[in-house]
N, C-alpha and C positions, 0 to 999 in steps of 0.2 A: 168661518165663511172663507172659501177660496176668493181670494182677490183677482186672479188673473187665470186665464187657460191658455196653456203653451199651445203654440199652433202646430197641428201635425203636417210633416212634410209630404208631398207627394211621391209615391215610389214610382220611378219611371221603368220603363220596360228594360233597358239598358242594367239599371240598378238591382231589378229582379234576377235578370239572366246573370249578373255577378254572384249575387247571393246564392242562386241555385248550383254554381259552380264550386261553392266552398267545401271543404272536406266534411264528410258526415260527422256529427258529434254523438253518434251512437257508441256507445261503450261495449256493445255484444260483439264479440269475437266468433268467427265462423270457422270451420275445417271444412274442407272439401274433401268428398268421398267419390270413388267410382263404384259402381254396382252393376251386377249382371244377375237376371233370373231366366228360368226356362221353366216350361210349361209341364204340369202334372197331368193335366186333362186338356181336351179339346178347348179351343176358345171360340165362341160365336160373337157376333155382332149383331144389333140391330138400331143403327143410328137412324135417327129422325131428321130427315132432310130440312133445309130451310123453307122450302114452300109450304111442308106441313107444320113447321112451327109458326109461321106467318098464320096459316088457317086456324090455328087454335086462337089466335088473336081477332082475326077478321069474322071467324065463323064460316069461312068458305072451305069447302072439302076438297080435299085433293086427291084426284083419282090418276093412277099410272095405267097404261094399256095393260088389260088383262092378257092379251096374247103375246105380249113381249117374252123373249126368252127368259128362262129360270135365272140363268147364268147374269143375266142384266139386273133383274129384279134383287138378286144377291148383292151384285158389286156395288148397288147405289145405298146399300145398307153398310158399307164400310167406311170407316173414319181415315181421313186423310189430310195431309197439311195443304192441300191446294183442290178447289172444284173448279168445274165448268158445267153449267146447267145443272147443279145439284149432282153432279156425278164424280167421283174422286178420280184426278187425272195426277195426283203428286205422289208421294211418299205415303204407303199404307202403314196404319199402327193404330194408337190411343192417344187421346189427350191427356196431358199430365192431370186434370181434374179426375179422371178415373181412378188412377193410382192413389191420387191423394184421398179419394174418398174410402177406397180400400183401408189404408192407414189409419184415417180418422176413425172410421168404424170400429178398427180393431182396437183402437187407443183406450177403448172402455174396458179392456182387459189387461193392458200392460200399464206398468207403473214407471215413472221417471223418478221417483224418489222412495224413500222409506217409510214415508207417513201412512197411516191407514187409507186416507181419501186420495193419495197422490197418483192418480190414473191421468193419462194423457187426455181423455175424452171423458167428461162427466154428463150425465143425462139431464143434470139441472144448471150447470155452470157452461155448457158447451165444451170446446175442445182448445187444448193450448198446442196441438201438433203445429201450427204454423209460427208459433214462436220459437220452436225448437228446429224444424224441417223446413227446407225450401228445394224443390227440385228445380234443377238448371235449366233443363229442356223443356219448353213449353209443349212439345208435341214429341211422344216416343214412338220412335219406328220401330214397327214389328220386324222380325228377323226369323230366319230358318236355323235350323241348327250348325249350319256351316258358318254363320255370321252374317249372311247377305240379306239386304232388305227383301222382305215378302214382294212377290211380283203377283199379278192379277191371275197368271196361270195356277199359281199354287192355292188360289181359294177353291175350296169346294162348295157345292150347294147342299145346305141341310135343310130338308123339307120332312117337316113332321106336324102330328094334330096339335092343336092348342083349344082353350077353352074362351070363349068370347066373354069380355067383361061385363057386357049387358046383358048376360044370361040366354042369348039367343042360339046356344048351342056349340057344335065344335066348327073350328075354323081351322084352315092351313097357314102355316108359317112357315115364310121362306127366309132363311138367313145364312149369311157365308160364313163358313167354319175353317178353321186352321187345326190340324192335328198335333203337328209338332212345330213348336215355337218358341221365342225367347224375345228378350229386350234387355238393353243395356242403357248406361247413361250416368250422370253426375248427380250428386245433391249435396247441399251445405248444410252443416249441422251446428247449432249452436253450442259453444263451449264455454260461455260465460254469461252472467246474468241470472235473472231470478229463476228460470227455467231451464235446466239442463238436462238433457237425455243422454245418458252412459251409452257409450258404443256397444256393449253387450246388449243393452235393451234396445238400440236401435235394431240390431241383428234379429233379435227376438220378435220385435214389432213387423217386420218386413216379413219373415217367415210366416208368423200367424196370419198376416193379412192374406198371404198367399194361400192357406189353409182354409180359413174361416170365412172371409169375405169374397176373394177371387175379383175375378175382372169381367166387365161388359156383361152380355146376354145369357142369361141361365146359370149364374154364379151362385155359389152356394148361399150367400146373403139372399137369394131369391128362391131358396129351396130347391137348387137343381147343382148337378156337379161339374158344370163345365167352368174353365176361366181360372182354375186352380193353377199356381205356380209356386217354385221354391227358390230361395236365393243362393246363387252359387258361388258369388263372389261380392267382397265389400273390404274396401282398401282405403285409408287415407292416404292422399296423395298431395295434398298441399293446404295452405291456410294455417291459423292456429293448431297448436296441439292440443289432441283431444283430451278430455279431462280424465284422470287415472281413478278409478274406482276402488274402495277399500276392500280387503279379503271378506268382510262380511256382507257387504253389498254383493260381490261376486257369488256368496253363497245363499243369498236371499235371505239371510239374518236380519230379522226388524232391527230396527235403531232402538236402543235403550235410552228411556228417559232417565234424567238426572234426578235423584231423590235426596232429600234433605234427611241426614241422621238424626234420629230421635234423641232427646236428650236424656242424658243419663244422671240421675239424682243420688247424690252422696247421703250418707245417714246425717250429716248435719245440716242438710238442706241446701246445700250449695250445688250450682248447676256446672257441669265440666266444662272446662274451658274450650274445648274444641268446636263447641258451638259459636263461639265468637271468632273464629279462624285460627285459635291457638292450638298449637298441636298438645295434645294429651300426655304428659310423662308418666313413665311407669309409676305405679303406686299412687298416683295423683287421684285425690278423691277418696281414698280408702279410709275407714273409719280408723281413728286414732287407737292406740292401743291404751287399756285402761290400768295396765300394770305401772 
């Protein structure tokens, strides 16, 4: 039985602030990379406005004027880092969640290790992507091929037929579209810890995400050809040194399992000494001459 109970001190705000300012105790080292991608196909956007999102919660239907210009309808569906009255007024681009989703879904086909089930994303155990990679920019600015941020004047209006999800027939879909586009930024790659993605596999992951998953509306993941991209540049520029992979890993060779050698019996019934860790000497264990 406990005779006494220690009194727990109250943590003041200043003490908590002091603790928060302490160096991290994490042992995971990260490397900083810069990357750049350009589009292989046109990219289209179909952002849901905050008013529409709130309408999903409240049940209130949000209708915008049907007679407003198509350019205004399309612009409202663009992502931006700043909005006024649900209209983009800042830099145009994509949230990093969209890029992360493409990498996450592609992780079902890309391995981080040599084990049979060492896939970045598993259908049963979720994804390990966020243990390995963190995008530095919260918002990825969309750029033209000259490297300049995309402006409203460069956005085209895409108008095409679609099918209503309620089965009420055909509907018209208005979306903003960019035919030539790209984006660039930085990412952190874990180079120590339990889950480490080699640089070679990081490059493969991004390229496969551009081809198989794509970005935004009408992407290959939604059975359409839009939003495909390819990696143009990936370079380590700071932080910890990336992990070097072996020749067998670079060639995609499976890791061999260590196997125990079978015992070799000699005619007199003794077991060869190499099973106990003793090196077998030449002629050891051979039957003695009867001469």
